[in-house]
C-alpha positions in Angstrom: 172.1 97.2 105.2 174.1 94.0 105.7 175.6 95.2 109.1 172.1 95.6 110.5 170.9 92.1 109.7 172.3 90.4 112.8 171.1 92.9 115.3 167.7 93.0 113.6 167.5 89.2 113.6 168.4 89.0 117.3 165.9 91.7 118.2 163.2 89.7 116.3 164.1 86.5 118.1 164.0 88.2 121.4 160.6 89.7 120.7 159.2 86.4 119.6 160.6 84.7 122.7 159.1 87.3 125.0 155.7 86.9 123.3 155.8 83.1 123.5 156.8 83.3 127.2 153.9 85.7 128.0 151.4 83.4 126.2 152.7 80.4 128.2 152.3 82.4 131.5 148.7 83.4 130.6 147.9 79.8 129.6 149.2 78.6 133.0 147.5 81.3 135.0 144.1 80.7 133.4 144.4 76.9 133.9 141.9 74.8 135.8 142.2 71.2 136.8 140.3 68.5 134.8 140.2 64.8 135.3 139.6 62.1 132.7 139.5 58.3 132.8 141.3 56.7 129.9 141.5 53.1 128.9 145.0 52.3 127.6 148.1 50.2 128.3 151.1 51.5 130.3 153.3 52.3 127.3 150.5 54.2 125.5 149.7 56.1 128.7 153.3 57.3 129.0 153.1 58.7 125.5 149.8 60.4 126.1 151.1 61.9 129.3 154.3 63.2 127.6 152.4 64.8 124.7 149.9 66.4 127.1 152.7 67.8 129.2 154.3 69.3 126.1 151.0 70.9 125.1 150.0 72.3 128.5 153.4 73.1 129.8 152.4 71.6 133.1 152.8 68.2 134.8 150.0 65.6 134.1 149.2 63.3 136.9 148.2 59.7 136.2 146.8 57.1 138.6 146.0 53.5 137.8 142.4 52.8 138.7 142.5 49.2 137.6 144.4 47.2 135.0 144.3 49.2 131.7 142.3 52.1 133.2 144.0 55.3 134.2 142.8 58.6 135.7 144.5 61.6 134.2 144.5 65.0 135.9 145.3 67.8 133.5 145.5 71.5 134.0 144.5 73.8 131.1 142.3 76.8 130.4 138.6 76.0 130.1 138.5 77.3 126.5 141.2 74.7 125.5 139.6 71.7 127.2 138.0 70.5 123.9 141.5 70.3 122.3 142.8 68.4 125.3 139.9 65.9 125.2 140.5 65.4 121.5 144.2 64.8 122.1 143.5 62.3 124.8 141.1 60.4 122.6 143.5 60.5 119.6 146.6 59.5 121.6 144.9 56.8 123.7 143.5 55.2 120.5 147.0 54.8 119.0 
């Protein structure tokens, strides 16, 4: 039994990696572009942008509209946009 542990563990890790990769590909393929206007300072905006990029696996574009006001362009699937809105509100309020 002991000699099968390592190959079994490696097979399980490989299967989990493939499943996660497929879910990321589906997430990216179903994504649409959404634009938000957020009021935050520059340091808070870089944190928001970084966290959104980690969540969506895609680059997030930010553009300064005026001092303290940024336009964020995020790509994500329409069924996940509520989560992204919530994240933006939560992170920009920090």
